[in-house]
N, CA and C of each residue as an Amber inpcrd file, in Angstrom:
protein
   624
 -28.1140000  17.7190000  -3.8190000 -28.1330000  18.4920000  -2.5790000
 -26.7190000  18.9600000  -2.2500000 -26.5530000  20.2580000  -2.0130000
 -25.2330000  20.7970000  -1.7270000 -24.7970000  20.4080000  -0.3220000
 -23.5040000  20.1570000  -0.1920000 -22.9700000  19.8620000   1.1300000
 -22.7810000  21.1640000   1.8940000 -23.0680000  21.1940000   3.1870000
 -22.9210000  22.4280000   3.9470000 -21.4670000  22.8660000   4.0250000
 -21.2390000  24.1520000   3.7410000 -19.8870000  24.6800000   3.8190000
 -19.4550000  24.7690000   5.2800000 -18.1670000  24.7380000   5.4900000
 -17.6670000  24.9330000   6.8470000 -16.4100000  25.7690000   6.7830000
 -16.0970000  26.4060000   7.8730000 -14.9150000  27.2490000   7.9010000
 -13.6750000  26.3880000   7.6930000 -12.7650000  26.8760000   6.8580000
 -11.5340000  26.1310000   6.6230000 -10.7590000  25.9890000   7.9290000
 -10.4530000  24.7570000   8.3450000  -9.6810000  24.5940000   9.5840000
  -8.3180000  25.2670000   9.4690000  -7.8350000  25.8080000  10.5530000
  -6.4990000  26.3960000  10.5540000  -5.4570000  25.2950000  10.3690000
  -4.2560000  25.6980000   9.9770000  -3.1640000  24.7370000   9.8550000
  -2.9520000  24.0180000  11.1830000  -3.0140000  24.7610000  12.2760000
  -2.8020000  24.1670000  13.6030000  -3.8670000  23.1270000  13.9240000
  -5.1320000  23.4400000  13.5790000  -6.2270000  22.5030000  13.8440000
  -6.0630000  21.2280000  13.0290000  -5.7300000  21.3870000  11.7390000
  -5.5540000  20.2070000  10.8930000  -4.3270000  19.4070000  11.3100000
  -3.2700000  20.0910000  11.7160000  -2.0770000  19.3880000  12.1780000
  -2.3970000  18.5620000  13.4220000  -3.1670000  19.1440000  14.3440000
  -3.5700000  18.4020000  15.5450000  -4.4230000  17.1950000  15.1710000
  -5.2910000  17.3700000  14.1700000  -6.1220000  16.2540000  13.7010000
  -5.2560000  15.1150000  13.1750000  -4.3080000  15.4220000  12.3030000
  -3.4910000  14.3640000  11.7040000  -2.5620000  13.7100000  12.7260000
  -2.2320000  14.4260000  13.7750000  -1.3970000  13.8250000  14.8220000
  -2.1490000  12.7830000  15.6440000  -3.4730000  12.7360000  15.4970000
  -4.2460000  11.6910000  16.1840000  -4.3110000  10.4090000  15.3650000
  -3.7730000  10.4330000  14.1450000  -3.7860000   9.2630000  13.2660000
  -2.3950000   8.6280000  13.3390000  -2.2510000   7.4830000  13.9980000
  -0.9090000   6.9500000  14.2990000   0.0130000   6.8180000  13.1000000
  -0.4800000   6.2820000  11.9800000   0.4270000   6.0350000  10.8620000
   0.8800000   7.3280000  10.1880000   0.1380000   8.4180000  10.3760000
   0.5610000   9.7170000   9.8470000   1.4590000  10.4310000  10.8500000
   1.0720000  10.3760000  12.1190000   1.8560000  11.0680000  13.1500000
   3.2900000  10.5640000  13.2030000   3.4510000   9.2560000  13.0760000
   4.7770000   8.6460000  13.1530000   4.8830000   7.5520000  12.0910000
   5.7160000   7.7250000  11.0800000   6.8970000   8.5840000  11.0780000
   6.7390000   9.9320000  10.3790000   5.6280000  10.1630000   9.6780000
   5.5930000  11.2790000   8.7310000   5.6450000  12.6500000   9.3940000
   4.7750000  12.9090000  10.3600000   4.7750000  14.2310000  10.9810000
   5.8860000  14.3970000  12.0060000   6.5110000  13.3000000  12.3900000
   7.6250000  13.3890000  13.3400000   8.9780000  13.4730000  12.6400000
   8.9850000  13.4200000  11.3110000  10.2360000  13.4780000  10.5500000
  10.7800000  14.9080000  10.5790000  11.9250000  15.1470000  11.2150000
  12.4280000  16.5170000  11.3530000  12.9380000  17.1290000  10.0590000
  13.0970000  16.3240000   9.0080000  13.5790000  16.8760000   7.7410000
  12.4670000  17.5480000   6.9510000  11.2140000  17.3450000   7.3700000
  10.0720000  17.9750000   6.7090000   9.5530000  19.1330000   7.5490000
   9.1130000  20.1970000   6.8850000   8.4500000  21.2990000   7.5830000
   7.0260000  21.4480000   7.0500000   6.1490000  21.9580000   7.8850000
   4.7610000  22.1850000   7.4780000   4.7060000  23.4400000   6.6170000
   4.0660000  23.3260000   5.4550000   3.8750000  24.4810000   4.5750000
   2.7160000  25.2940000   5.1370000   2.9950000  26.5060000   5.5780000
   1.9910000  27.2800000   6.3050000   1.0020000  28.0020000   5.3990000
   1.3250000  28.1100000   4.1160000   0.3800000  28.7040000   3.1690000
  -0.3700000  27.5810000   2.4800000  -1.6480000  27.4190000   2.8280000
  -2.4460000  26.3200000   2.2790000  -3.0570000  26.7650000   0.9570000
  -2.2040000  26.8330000  -0.0870000  -2.5940000  27.4600000  -1.3430000
  -3.8210000  26.8330000  -1.9810000  -3.9510000  25.5140000  -1.9060000
  -5.0580000  24.8620000  -2.5970000  -6.4030000  25.1470000  -1.9470000
  -6.4220000  25.7420000  -0.7440000  -7.6750000  26.0860000  -0.0850000
  -7.8360000  27.5920000   0.0770000  -6.9870000  28.3620000  -0.5980000
  -7.0630000  29.8170000  -0.5230000  -7.6440000  30.3530000  -1.8170000
  -8.8270000  30.9580000  -1.7440000  -9.4720000  31.4930000  -2.9350000
  -8.6830000  32.6900000  -3.4510000  -8.5620000  32.7670000  -4.7870000
  -7.7660000  33.8360000  -5.3920000  -8.5250000  34.4520000  -6.5580000
  -8.1560000  35.6260000  -6.9530000  -8.4540000  36.3430000  -8.2030000
  -9.9090000  36.5740000  -8.5580000 -10.6340000  37.3740000  -7.8980000
 -10.8510000  37.4040000  -6.4470000 -11.9780000  36.4330000  -6.1670000
 -11.6710000  35.3440000  -5.5470000 -12.6690000  34.3490000  -5.1700000
 -13.0610000  33.3820000  -6.2630000 -12.4080000  33.4230000  -7.4420000
 -12.7730000  32.4800000  -8.5020000 -11.6230000  31.5570000  -8.8840000
 -10.5840000  31.5170000  -8.0710000  -9.4970000  30.5680000  -8.2570000
  -9.3770000  29.6660000  -7.0450000  -8.9740000  28.4230000  -7.2700000
  -8.8590000  27.4070000  -6.2090000 -10.2020000  27.1170000  -5.5550000
 -11.2810000  27.2930000  -6.3120000 -12.6110000  27.0940000  -5.7250000
 -12.9570000  25.6240000  -5.5350000 -12.2960000  24.7170000  -6.2500000
 -12.6400000  23.3030000  -6.1150000 -12.3380000  22.8100000  -4.7040000
 -11.0750000  22.9300000  -4.2730000 -10.7350000  22.4590000  -2.9280000
 -10.8990000  23.5420000  -1.8740000 -10.9350000  24.8040000  -2.2900000
 -11.1060000  25.8780000  -1.3290000 -12.5490000  26.1410000  -0.9680000
 -13.4770000  25.6550000  -1.8020000 -14.8890000  25.9600000  -1.5830000
 -15.7670000  24.7250000  -1.7850000 -15.8100000  24.2080000  -3.0230000
 -16.7280000  23.1120000  -3.3390000 -16.4290000  21.8590000  -2.5320000
 -15.1560000  21.5270000  -2.3950000 -14.7580000  20.3330000  -1.6330000
 -14.2600000  20.6920000  -0.2390000 -14.6720000  21.8020000   0.2660000
 -14.2590000  22.2400000   1.6000000 -15.4770000  22.1800000   2.5250000
 -15.9360000  20.9510000   2.8010000 -17.1320000  20.7410000   3.6080000
 -16.9070000  19.5870000   4.5780000 -17.8690000  19.3950000   5.4620000
 -17.7630000  18.3210000   6.4500000 -17.8430000  16.9320000   5.8180000
 -18.3800000  16.8300000   4.5860000 -18.5270000  15.5180000   3.9520000
 -17.5260000  15.2810000   2.8280000 -16.7160000  16.2760000   2.5120000
 -15.7760000  16.1050000   1.4010000 -14.3450000  16.0350000   1.9420000
 -13.5800000  17.1220000   1.8350000 -12.2270000  17.1520000   2.4050000
 -12.2980000  17.9270000   3.7120000 -12.2400000  17.2170000   4.8180000
 -12.3990000  17.8800000   6.1140000 -11.0990000  18.4890000   6.6200000
  -9.9680000  17.8550000   6.3060000  -8.6680000  18.3790000   6.7370000
  -7.6390000  18.1510000   5.6430000  -6.6950000  19.0940000   5.5400000
  -5.6430000  19.0260000   4.5230000  -4.4370000  19.8020000   5.0430000
  -3.2770000  19.1800000   5.0240000  -2.0320000  19.9030000   5.2980000
  -0.9530000  19.4080000   4.3410000   0.0590000  20.2470000   4.1510000
   1.1760000  19.9220000   3.2660000   2.4820000  20.0510000   4.0340000
   3.3750000  19.0820000   3.8440000   4.7280000  19.1880000   4.3900000
   5.7170000  19.0640000   3.2420000   6.9180000  19.5990000   3.4490000
   7.9070000  19.5970000   2.3710000   9.3070000  19.4460000   2.9410000
  10.1100000  18.6510000   2.2250000  11.5260000  18.5010000   2.5530000
  12.3540000  19.0520000   1.3920000  13.0930000  20.1370000   1.5910000
  13.9320000  20.6610000   0.5140000  15.0630000  19.6910000   0.1960000
  15.4730000  19.6940000  -1.0430000  16.6150000  18.8830000  -1.4380000
  17.8990000  19.6810000  -1.3480000  19.0220000  19.0600000  -1.6420000
  20.2970000  19.7870000  -1.6330000  20.3160000  20.8310000  -2.7360000
  20.9670000  21.9670000  -2.5290000  21.0270000  22.9970000  -3.5710000
  21.8140000  22.5090000  -4.7810000  21.4450000  23.0220000  -5.9420000
  22.1850000  22.6930000  -7.1620000  22.5560000  23.9930000  -7.8590000
  23.6130000  24.0000000  -8.6580000  24.0740000  25.2390000  -9.2870000
  23.0200000  25.9100000 -10.1530000  22.1520000  25.1200000 -10.7790000
  21.1450000  25.6810000 -11.6750000  19.9310000  26.2040000 -10.9460000
  19.8050000  25.8920000  -9.6430000  18.6000000  26.2450000  -8.9130000
  17.4910000  25.2460000  -9.1080000  17.7440000  24.2000000  -9.9220000
  16.7480000  23.1700000 -10.1760000  17.0190000  21.9720000  -9.2830000
  15.9790000  21.1760000  -8.9920000  16.2010000  20.0040000  -8.1500000
  17.0730000  18.9800000  -8.8550000  17.9090000  18.2310000  -8.1210000
  18.7030000  17.1740000  -8.7430000  17.7920000  16.1720000  -9.4400000
  18.1910000  15.6340000 -10.6040000  17.3090000  14.7290000 -11.3390000
  17.1390000  13.3870000 -10.6530000  15.9140000  12.8520000 -10.7070000
  15.6230000  11.4840000 -10.3100000  14.7120000  10.9240000 -11.3870000
  14.2880000   9.6790000 -11.2260000  13.4260000   9.0850000 -12.2370000
  12.0260000   8.8330000 -11.7240000  11.9100000   8.3310000 -10.5210000
  10.5960000   8.0120000  -9.9730000  10.5490000   8.3760000  -8.5050000
   9.3360000   8.4190000  -7.9550000   9.1850000   8.6720000  -6.5240000
   9.8520000   7.5730000  -5.7210000   9.7900000   6.3240000  -6.2130000
  10.4300000   5.2180000  -5.5080000  11.9310000   5.4410000  -5.4140000
  12.5570000   5.9000000  -6.5030000  13.9810000   6.1700000  -6.4660000
  14.2910000   7.3220000  -5.5270000  13.3980000   8.3160000  -5.4920000
  13.6100000   9.4410000  -4.5870000  13.6360000   8.9710000  -3.1460000
  12.8090000   7.9640000  -2.8160000  12.7680000   7.4560000  -1.4510000
  14.1100000   6.8830000  -1.0260000  14.8760000   6.3650000  -1.9990000
  16.1520000   5.7520000  -1.6650000  17.1660000   6.7910000  -1.1990000
  16.9160000   8.0590000  -1.5480000  17.8110000   9.1440000  -1.1540000
  17.0950000   9.9830000  -0.1120000  17.5190000   9.8540000   1.1440000
  16.8330000  10.5590000   2.2260000  16.9170000  12.0680000   2.0700000
  17.8640000  12.5560000   1.2620000  17.9950000  13.9920000   1.0940000
  17.2160000  14.5460000  -0.0780000  16.5150000  13.6920000  -0.8230000
  15.8030000  14.1390000  -2.0090000  14.6150000  15.0160000  -1.6380000
  14.4290000  16.0950000  -2.3910000  13.2820000  16.9740000  -2.1660000
  11.9860000  16.2000000  -2.3760000  11.0280000  16.4080000  -1.4870000
   9.7480000  15.7030000  -1.6010000   8.6500000  16.4920000  -0.9000000
   7.4810000  16.4950000  -1.5050000   6.2850000  17.0630000  -0.8880000
   5.3970000  15.9300000  -0.4130000   4.8340000  16.0840000   0.7730000
   3.8450000  15.1390000   1.2830000   2.6080000  15.9280000   1.6860000
   1.4770000  15.5250000   1.1460000   0.2110000  16.2030000   1.4650000
  -0.7480000  15.1810000   2.0500000  -1.4140000  15.5730000   3.1220000
  -2.3040000  14.6760000   3.8560000  -3.7450000  15.1600000   3.7230000
  -4.6350000  14.2180000   3.4210000  -6.0640000  14.5160000   3.2600000
  -6.8810000  13.6190000   4.1750000  -7.9420000  14.1760000   4.7560000
  -8.9780000  13.3660000   5.3920000 -10.2820000  13.6150000   4.6530000
 -10.9130000  12.5250000   4.2220000 -12.1420000  12.5950000   3.4350000
 -13.3450000  12.1250000   4.2410000 -14.4800000  12.7600000   3.9710000
 -15.7550000  12.2350000   4.4310000 -16.3040000  11.2850000   3.3830000
 -17.6240000  11.1560000   3.3200000 -18.2420000  10.2310000   2.3630000
 -18.9310000  10.9610000   1.2140000 -18.6520000  12.2580000   1.0740000
 -19.3290000  13.0400000   0.0440000 -18.6580000  13.0420000  -1.3090000
 -17.5560000  12.3070000  -1.4660000 -16.8530000  12.2400000  -2.7510000
 -16.7270000  10.7970000  -3.2190000 -17.7010000   9.9900000  -2.8320000
 -17.6530000   8.5630000  -3.1470000 -18.0960000   8.2570000  -4.5700000
 -17.6300000   7.1160000  -5.0550000 -18.1760000   6.4980000  -6.2690000
 -19.0420000   5.3420000  -5.7810000 -18.4470000   4.1610000  -5.6180000
 -19.1510000   3.0650000  -4.9570000 -19.2730000   3.3900000  -3.4680000
 -20.1900000   2.7520000  -2.7630000 -20.3570000   3.0490000  -1.3390000
 -19.0380000   2.9240000  -0.5680000 -18.7290000   3.9730000   0.1760000
 -17.5450000   4.0050000   1.0460000 -16.2260000   3.8660000   0.3010000
 -16.2250000   4.2140000  -0.9930000 -14.9880000   4.2130000  -1.7820000
 -14.8560000   5.5500000  -2.5030000 -13.6970000   6.1730000  -2.3590000
 -13.4390000   7.4680000  -2.9690000 -13.4590000   7.3660000  -4.4950000
 -14.0570000   8.3570000  -5.1440000 -14.1320000   8.3770000  -6.6070000
 -12.7290000   8.4750000  -7.2100000 -12.4920000   7.7250000  -8.2840000
 -11.1890000   7.7550000  -8.9420000 -10.8190000   9.1230000  -9.4710000
 -11.8190000   9.9120000  -9.8580000 -11.5360000  11.2660000 -10.3210000
 -10.9980000  12.1580000  -9.2210000 -11.4230000  11.8980000  -7.9970000
 -10.8960000  12.6510000  -6.8550000  -9.4310000  12.2820000  -6.6240000
  -9.1220000  11.0060000  -6.7620000  -7.7260000  10.5690000  -6.6310000
  -6.8610000  11.2640000  -7.6820000  -7.3550000  11.3540000  -8.9090000
  -6.6150000  12.0520000  -9.9600000  -6.4150000  13.5190000  -9.6000000
  -7.4400000  14.1270000  -9.0350000  -7.3600000  15.5460000  -8.6920000
  -6.3490000  15.8120000  -7.5920000  -6.3330000  14.9740000  -6.5550000
  -5.3840000  15.2360000  -5.4660000  -3.9450000  14.9570000  -5.9070000
  -3.7580000  14.0180000  -6.8250000  -2.4270000  13.8150000  -7.3950000
  -2.0030000  15.0390000  -8.1980000  -2.8810000  15.5260000  -9.0540000
  -2.5900000  16.7010000  -9.8690000  -2.2520000  17.8990000  -8.9820000
  -3.0310000  18.0900000  -7.9310000  -2.8290000  19.2330000  -7.0440000
  -1.5040000  19.1460000  -6.2970000  -1.2160000  17.9880000  -5.7100000
   0.0230000  17.8360000  -4.9440000   1.2490000  17.8930000  -5.8480000
   1.1660000  17.2630000  -7.0150000   2.3010000  17.2670000  -7.9300000
   2.5620000  18.6730000  -8.4610000   1.4850000  19.4190000  -8.7120000
   1.6570000  20.8040000  -9.1380000   2.2810000  21.6590000  -8.0500000
   1.8760000  21.4260000  -6.8050000   2.4440000  22.2050000  -5.7040000
   3.8990000  21.8460000  -5.4530000   4.2740000  20.5970000  -5.7500000
   5.6780000  20.2030000  -5.6110000   6.5730000  21.0490000  -6.5140000
   6.0590000  21.4180000  -7.6810000   6.8200000  22.2880000  -8.5830000
   7.0800000  23.6290000  -7.9120000   6.0270000  24.1860000  -7.3230000
   6.1340000  25.4960000  -6.6790000   7.1420000  25.4690000  -5.5310000
   7.1720000  24.3560000  -4.8110000   8.0860000  24.2500000  -3.6760000
   9.5250000  23.9900000  -4.1150000   9.7080000  23.2060000  -5.1860000
  11.0430000  22.7040000  -5.5200000  11.8730000  23.6440000  -6.3740000
  11.2460000  24.3450000  -7.2970000  12.0090000  25.1080000  -8.2800000
  12.2840000  26.5150000  -7.7630000  13.5470000  26.8650000  -7.7170000
  13.9710000  28.1960000  -7.2890000  14.8820000  28.7940000  -8.3550000
  14.6700000  30.0220000  -8.7960000  13.5310000  30.8540000  -8.4320000
  12.2310000  30.2730000  -8.9700000  11.1380000  30.5690000  -8.2960000
   9.8580000  30.0060000  -8.6840000   9.4100000  30.5400000 -10.0400000
   8.6350000  29.7300000 -10.7840000   8.1260000  30.2080000 -12.0720000
   7.3750000  31.5250000 -11.9050000   7.5740000  32.4540000 -12.8470000
   6.9300000  33.7660000 -12.7470000   5.4320000  33.6990000 -13.0230000
   5.0330000  32.7230000 -13.8210000   3.6190000  32.5770000 -14.1330000
   3.1060000  31.2280000 -13.6750000   1.8570000  30.9020000 -14.0140000
   1.2960000  29.6090000 -13.6120000   1.9150000  28.4570000 -14.3940000
   1.7920000  27.2610000 -13.8450000   2.1630000  26.0470000 -14.5710000
   0.8910000  25.2700000 -14.8790000   0.8830000  24.5730000 -15.9990000
  -0.3060000  23.8590000 -16.4520000   0.0220000  22.3860000 -16.6850000
  -0.8990000  21.5200000 -16.3040000  -0.7310000  20.0890000 -16.5200000
  -0.8800000  19.7800000 -18.0000000   0.1260000  19.1360000 -18.5830000
   0.0710000  18.7220000 -19.9890000  -0.4200000  17.2840000 -20.0900000
   0.1340000  16.4030000 -19.2760000  -0.3730000  15.0310000 -19.2180000
  -0.1700000  14.4850000 -17.8150000  -1.0330000  13.5480000 -17.4580000
  -0.9690000  12.9200000 -16.1410000  -1.3920000  11.4700000 -16.3120000
  -0.4420000  10.5600000 -16.1870000  -0.7020000   9.1300000 -16.3620000
  -0.8110000   8.4660000 -14.9940000  -1.9770000   7.9070000 -14.7110000
  -2.2620000   7.3660000 -13.3840000  -2.4950000   5.8670000 -13.4620000
  -1.9060000   5.1470000 -12.5310000  -2.1820000   3.7230000 -12.3630000
  -2.8980000   3.5400000 -11.0350000  -4.1430000   3.0540000 -11.1080000
  -4.9220000   2.8090000  -9.8940000  -4.6240000   1.3950000  -9.4020000
  -4.3060000   1.2690000  -8.1160000  -3.8730000  -0.0200000  -7.5830000
  -4.7850000  -0.5800000  -6.5060000  -5.3500000   0.2710000  -5.6710000
  -6.1910000  -0.2000000  -4.5710000  -7.1680000   0.9100000  -4.2060000
  -8.4710000   0.5990000  -4.0600000  -9.4420000   1.6420000  -3.7290000
  -9.1230000   2.3230000  -2.3970000  -9.5570000   3.5740000  -2.2830000
  -9.4230000   4.3350000  -1.0390000 -10.7560000   4.2980000  -0.3070000
 -10.7550000   3.7930000   0.9080000 -11.9830000   3.7070000   1.7000000
 -12.2930000   5.0460000   2.3590000 -13.6000000   5.3420000   2.4680000
 -14.0350000   6.5530000   3.1570000 -15.0700000   6.1970000   4.2150000
 -15.1230000   6.9910000   5.2860000 -14.2310000   8.1070000   5.6030000
 -12.8390000   7.6000000   5.9470000 -11.8470000   8.4320000   5.6890000
 -10.4850000   8.0040000   5.9580000  -9.4750000   9.0280000   5.4900000
  -8.2020000   8.6980000   5.6670000  -7.1150000   9.6290000   5.3570000
  -6.0850000   8.9780000   4.4470000  -5.4330000   9.7980000   3.6350000
  -4.3610000   9.3340000   2.7540000  -3.2280000  10.3490000   2.7620000
  -2.0860000   9.9130000   2.2570000  -0.9450000  10.7930000   2.0310000
  -0.6080000  10.7680000   0.5490000  -0.3530000  11.9410000  -0.0190000
   0.1130000  12.0350000  -1.4000000   1.5680000  12.4910000  -1.3750000
   2.4460000  11.7000000  -1.9870000   3.8550000  12.0840000  -2.1460000
   4.0400000  12.6450000  -3.5530000   4.8990000  13.6480000  -3.6920000
   5.1750000  14.2000000  -5.0170000   6.6110000  14.7000000  -5.0770000
   7.2620000  14.4380000  -6.2120000   8.6640000  14.8030000  -6.4020000
   8.8790000  15.2930000  -7.8280000   9.5420000  16.4310000  -7.9700000
   9.9650000  16.8990000  -9.2940000  11.1560000  16.0540000  -9.7190000
  11.0500000  15.4300000 -10.8960000  12.1060000  14.5140000 -11.3170000
  12.9910000  15.0460000 -12.4460000  12.4700000  16.0200000 -13.2050000
  13.2940000  16.5380000 -14.3100000  12.7250000  17.8660000 -14.7800000
  13.6100000  18.7620000 -15.1970000  13.2010000  20.0540000 -15.7410000
  14.0000000  20.3160000 -17.0060000  13.2980000  20.6480000 -18.0880000
  13.9490000  21.0260000 -19.3450000  13.2460000  22.2700000 -19.8670000
  13.8770000  23.4100000 -19.7150000  13.2350000  24.6420000 -20.1420000
  11.9460000  24.8770000 -19.3700000  10.8340000  25.0100000 -20.1180000
   9.5410000  25.2320000 -19.4640000   8.8350000  23.9250000 -19.1290000
   9.4130000  22.7910000 -19.5130000   8.7920000  21.4920000 -19.2420000
   9.2810000  20.9360000 -17.9040000   8.3380000  20.4430000 -17.1160000
   8.6540000  19.9430000 -15.7770000   7.9880000  18.5870000 -15.5920000
   8.7820000  17.5670000 -15.2640000   8.2450000  16.2250000 -15.0380000
   8.1600000  15.9660000 -13.5360000   7.0530000  15.3690000 -13.1230000
   6.7970000  15.1330000 -11.7000000   6.2560000  13.7180000 -11.5290000
   6.6130000  13.0700000 -10.4270000   6.0280000  11.7770000 -10.0850000
   5.3070000  11.8940000  -8.7530000   4.3440000  11.0130000  -8.5410000
   3.5990000  11.0590000  -7.2870000   2.8980000   9.7470000  -7.0160000
   2.4230000   9.6040000  -5.7970000   1.6150000   8.4460000  -5.4750000
   0.7480000   8.7310000  -4.2520000  -0.3360000   7.9870000  -4.1400000
  -1.2540000   8.0830000  -3.0070000  -1.0230000   6.8700000  -2.1240000
  -0.7610000   7.1100000  -0.8460000  -0.4860000   6.0290000   0.0930000
  -1.4770000   6.0510000   1.2490000  -1.6830000   4.8670000   1.8220000
  -2.4960000   4.7280000   3.0150000  -1.6960000   4.1140000   4.1410000
  -2.3990000   3.6520000   5.1480000  -1.7490000   3.0650000   6.3190000
  -0.8870000   1.8690000   5.9250000   0.2870000   1.7670000   6.5400000
   1.1880000   0.6620000   6.2530000   1.9360000   0.8090000   4.9460000
   1.8970000   2.0030000   4.3470000   2.5890000   2.2180000   3.0870000
   1.8810000   1.6430000   1.8800000   0.6070000   1.2410000   2.0360000
  -0.1620000   0.7070000   0.9120000  -0.2830000   1.7800000  -0.1660000
   0.0690000   1.4350000  -1.4010000  -0.0180000   2.3810000  -2.5110000
  -1.3730000   2.2180000  -3.1950000  -2.1700000   3.2730000  -3.1670000
  -3.4900000   3.2480000  -3.7980000  -3.4280000   3.6430000  -5.2700000
  -2.4990000   4.5270000  -5.6090000  -2.3570000   4.9670000  -7.0000000
  -0.9860000   5.6020000  -7.1690000  -0.4540000   5.5130000  -8.3810000
   0.8090000   6.1840000  -8.6940000   0.6330000   6.9610000  -9.9860000
   1.4690000   7.9750000 -10.1760000   1.2910000   8.8440000 -11.3400000
   2.6200000   9.4140000 -11.8010000   2.6960000   9.6630000 -13.0950000
   3.7940000  10.3920000 -13.7080000   3.1560000  11.4430000 -14.6030000
   3.6970000  12.6450000 -14.5990000   3.0880000  13.6920000 -15.4100000
   4.0800000  14.7420000 -15.8430000   3.6340000  15.5790000 -16.7880000
   4.4470000  16.6950000 -17.2510000   3.6400000  17.9760000 -17.1490000
   4.2990000  19.0190000 -16.6660000   3.7050000  20.3470000 -16.5610000
   4.4720000  21.3000000 -17.4640000   3.8240000  22.3890000 -17.8290000
   4.4590000  23.4070000 -18.6570000   4.2680000  24.7560000 -17.9820000
   5.3690000  25.4620000 -17.7420000   5.2540000  26.7980000 -17.1570000
   4.9080000  27.7920000 -18.2540000   4.0640000  28.7560000 -17.9070000
   3.6200000  29.7430000 -18.8850000   4.7980000  30.6000000 -19.3390000
   4.7320000  31.0640000 -20.5790000   5.7730000  31.9450000 -21.0860000
   5.7330000  33.2710000 -20.3450000   6.9120000  33.7940000 -20.0570000
   6.9880000  35.0930000 -19.3890000   6.5330000  36.1840000 -20.3440000
   5.7540000  37.1320000 -19.8140000   5.3120000  38.2600000 -20.6310000
   6.4230000  39.3030000 -20.6920000   6.7240000  39.7360000 -21.8910000
   7.7970000  40.7270000 -22.0780000   7.1970000  42.1290000 -22.0240000
């Protein structure tokens, strides 16, 4: 049975929603070093209407992903235009100036595996999505073409209960030519880590 579609909430509506969740509102949404990304790319259908359909359409219902917003903190500029190198998201946390993306999700019960537990494949998908978007935010000038996930290694640590909300952190840790390494993790209330990931992306070759 298909889940009923609903109009994508505006950024303002979703921001107001997440501000009612204490552990997200403070400290995350009150951190002045982060700004809200106003283009919700993962929920905007593209080319024409057949891109970003997973989170923009299929998982954009009252029982799947009800709210989603992204915030980003730019890092210090570097001569190459690339983010300063780090090794892991944990190391990035030690540097308050490190570039980082934070994406917030609220889930219904329509993406469960076991009762009231989010499917592990959904956790993999939101990590892939947030880590990919971190590339778009961090690298200047931005890649001219799309980037593709080459590998994504995930460690699952604690189930995600539904309905409920999580935060995904993502940081670009290294860039070599067209290869881009990213780290990320899924967190819940109290800083509980539900899953962590390391992955590599490849930017498409420029067409001559």
